[in-house]
Legacy VTK file of the C-alpha trace (Angstrom):
# vtk DataFile Version 3.0
C-alpha trace
ASCII
DATASET POLYDATA
POINTS 225 float
6.738 -20.675 13.239
6.554 -17.543 11.010
9.881 -15.978 10.107
8.523 -12.450 9.555
6.668 -9.903 11.651
4.057 -8.244 9.391
3.989 -4.435 9.523
2.792 -1.508 7.391
5.715 0.842 6.737
5.231 4.616 6.504
7.549 5.874 3.746
5.812 9.217 3.103
8.454 11.838 2.398
11.249 9.364 3.117
14.146 8.804 0.680
13.962 5.461 -1.086
16.560 4.039 -3.462
15.901 1.458 -6.161
18.984 -0.156 -7.705
18.344 -1.405 -11.228
16.895 -0.064 -14.427
14.595 -2.757 -15.824
10.829 -3.336 -15.664
11.076 -4.915 -12.211
12.875 -1.835 -10.902
10.170 0.344 -12.479
7.456 -1.670 -10.727
9.170 -1.303 -7.347
9.808 2.418 -7.896
6.159 2.982 -8.825
4.952 1.190 -5.697
7.229 3.251 -3.455
6.151 6.460 -5.184
2.483 5.517 -4.755
3.124 5.177 -1.016
4.601 8.693 -0.892
8.337 7.979 -0.868
10.903 10.256 -2.509
12.302 7.761 -4.988
15.714 7.710 -6.665
16.703 4.985 -9.127
20.341 4.018 -9.640
21.448 2.304 -12.853
23.675 2.834 -15.919
20.595 2.331 -18.140
16.834 2.708 -17.686
13.788 1.114 -19.265
11.160 3.255 -20.988
8.822 3.096 -17.982
11.458 4.599 -15.705
12.335 7.260 -18.256
8.650 8.191 -18.468
8.355 8.323 -14.672
11.360 10.635 -14.511
9.873 12.842 -17.236
6.731 13.210 -15.092
8.845 14.104 -12.074
7.877 10.963 -10.165
11.410 9.616 -9.657
14.981 10.883 -9.857
17.358 8.929 -12.076
21.007 8.482 -11.128
22.881 7.398 -14.271
25.696 5.293 -12.833
26.655 1.807 -11.768
26.436 1.002 -8.061
29.485 1.763 -5.957
29.999 1.429 -2.214
28.542 4.475 -0.509
25.675 4.934 -2.981
23.093 3.780 -0.414
23.877 6.664 1.940
20.822 8.574 3.100
18.210 6.095 1.902
15.576 5.064 4.426
14.684 1.982 2.388
16.546 0.257 -0.458
15.195 -2.113 -3.104
17.664 -3.926 -5.342
16.378 -5.380 -8.619
19.734 -7.080 -9.203
18.951 -10.800 -9.163
20.929 -11.320 -12.410
24.084 -10.148 -10.638
24.635 -12.020 -7.356
27.954 -10.275 -6.698
26.261 -6.879 -6.916
23.374 -8.046 -4.737
25.811 -9.266 -2.082
27.678 -5.937 -2.123
24.425 -3.998 -1.677
23.403 -6.337 1.157
26.712 -5.798 2.956
26.482 -2.003 2.720
22.830 -1.875 3.783
23.558 -4.129 6.756
26.429 -1.911 7.868
24.197 1.152 7.544
21.268 -0.469 9.354
19.035 0.173 6.336
15.870 -1.616 5.314
16.704 -3.689 2.236
14.834 -5.905 -0.180
16.806 -7.735 -2.851
14.085 -8.859 -5.224
13.486 -12.635 -5.123
16.431 -13.283 -2.777
14.928 -13.601 0.739
18.321 -14.430 2.237
19.506 -10.916 1.302
16.486 -9.065 2.683
15.649 -7.366 5.948
12.060 -7.183 4.704
10.029 -8.800 1.943
7.215 -7.252 -0.082
3.871 -9.055 -0.073
1.415 -9.253 -2.941
-0.841 -6.235 -2.349
-4.488 -5.460 -3.060
-5.554 -1.837 -2.556
-9.063 -0.486 -2.396
-8.525 3.110 -1.338
-7.529 2.989 2.324
-8.167 -0.750 2.439
-4.899 -2.629 1.954
-4.732 -6.421 1.923
-1.273 -7.981 1.907
-0.618 -11.637 1.111
2.737 -13.245 1.818
4.208 -16.736 1.662
7.403 -15.403 3.297
9.181 -15.736 -0.032
8.347 -19.425 -0.455
6.003 -18.958 -3.421
5.365 -15.442 -4.768
3.240 -17.022 -7.497
0.828 -18.443 -4.930
0.637 -15.106 -3.132
-0.255 -13.482 -6.467
-2.935 -16.111 -7.142
-4.515 -15.528 -3.727
-4.451 -11.766 -4.285
-6.242 -12.248 -7.598
-8.910 -14.308 -5.835
-9.302 -11.532 -3.261
-9.776 -8.976 -6.039
-13.055 -10.712 -6.867
-14.138 -10.796 -3.224
-13.216 -7.149 -2.629
-14.195 -5.207 -5.790
-13.246 -1.534 -6.281
-16.503 -0.334 -4.670
-14.939 -1.165 -1.286
-13.115 2.161 -1.600
-16.418 4.089 -1.328
-17.688 1.635 1.301
-14.702 2.382 3.539
-14.852 6.140 2.912
-18.493 6.191 4.001
-17.683 4.166 7.108
-14.788 6.508 7.951
-16.982 9.614 7.729
-19.671 7.965 9.847
-17.088 6.981 12.455
-15.913 10.587 12.719
-19.418 11.889 13.435
-20.075 9.094 15.930
-16.932 10.063 17.846
-17.853 13.743 17.726
-21.281 12.802 19.024
-19.784 11.152 22.110
-20.761 7.615 21.136
-18.704 5.177 23.224
-16.257 2.725 21.736
-18.580 -0.184 22.560
-21.541 1.512 20.920
-19.440 2.427 17.873
-18.504 -1.228 17.572
-22.211 -2.068 17.640
-22.881 0.545 14.956
-20.347 -1.004 12.627
-21.837 -4.411 13.254
-25.079 -2.921 11.929
-23.311 -1.076 9.111
-21.387 -4.069 7.783
-24.434 -6.276 8.179
-26.671 -3.877 6.249
-27.271 -3.522 2.519
-25.044 -0.434 2.195
-22.414 -2.348 0.192
-25.051 -3.840 -2.098
-26.513 -0.386 -2.723
-23.072 0.993 -3.589
-22.382 -1.942 -5.904
-25.683 -1.263 -7.665
-24.679 2.346 -8.236
-27.231 3.660 -5.741
-24.815 5.867 -3.842
-27.455 8.285 -2.588
-29.461 5.401 -1.143
-26.319 4.022 0.508
-25.680 7.402 2.147
-29.286 7.640 3.341
-29.163 4.109 4.777
-25.988 5.016 6.657
-27.653 8.180 7.953
-30.611 6.112 9.226
-28.222 3.761 11.029
-26.438 6.704 12.674
-29.735 8.112 13.937
-30.314 4.901 15.875
-27.247 5.891 17.885
-28.398 9.451 18.419
-26.073 11.065 15.859
-27.060 13.270 12.925
-24.637 13.999 10.068
-24.815 17.399 8.314
-26.703 17.523 5.033
-24.536 16.281 2.179
-21.676 15.048 4.381
-22.295 11.359 3.770
-23.183 11.885 0.123
-19.831 13.600 -0.481
-18.030 10.532 0.877
-19.345 8.325 -1.933
LINES 1 226
225 0 1 2 3 4 5 6 7 8 9 10 11 12 13 14 15 16 17 18 19 20 21 22 23 24 25 26 27 28 29 30 31 32 33 34 35 36 37 38 39 40 41 42 43 44 45 46 47 48 49 50 51 52 53 54 55 56 57 58 59 60 61 62 63 64 65 66 67 68 69 70 71 72 73 74 75 76 77 78 79 80 81 82 83 84 85 86 87 88 89 90 91 92 93 94 95 96 97 98 99 100 101 102 103 104 105 106 107 108 109 110 111 112 113 114 115 116 117 118 119 120 121 122 123 124 125 126 127 128 129 130 131 132 133 134 135 136 137 138 139 140 141 142 143 144 145 146 147 148 149 150 151 152 153 154 155 156 157 158 159 160 161 162 163 164 165 166 167 168 169 170 171 172 173 174 175 176 177 178 179 180 181 182 183 184 185 186 187 188 189 190 191 192 193 194 195 196 197 198 199 200 201 202 203 204 205 206 207 208 209 210 211 212 213 214 215 216 217 218 219 220 221 222 223 224
């Protein structure tokens, strides 16, 4: 039976705290920042990546060692402290008392959530998790998926999203929209995008929409790709 319930967490505008100053902490801070969190990093020392992120205004650095009470106000906490089990345990105890979301990197027993290996293609996010059993395998699977889902899937999804909006505006029912996307995903739109023929992909999508009685404004689909 799985031990985790998979969710996508909205951290936009939420305070996030990363404890640690090394490359692992920088990686976690960058991922949280990319998702829209307001990121602070707590450590006596910081690696060059974190210093550069702070210089760009992407994170706030707190130059100090962790003390009880330092987690206050954070919506989510990530601790890159696996080389210091005593510190990790102290952070776990405080986060648990506060009811905070906590990930202690590579220590599933001290986590209220774990971070999967993630593949992003624009709004398409694919998460792979072994529930902490083998992060290396999760990474290998993600790398395999990168070949199956190349970067062009970003434009493919954007075009589908725009088409969906016009279908809804046009009063097309949910069932008929489902049929449209069966046609869309079964068409050569992706192949046209992969070949660099973005205008042709937009025109093919427009033709598919017309079958459902919907016309997109001139240029609307082209702008999506």
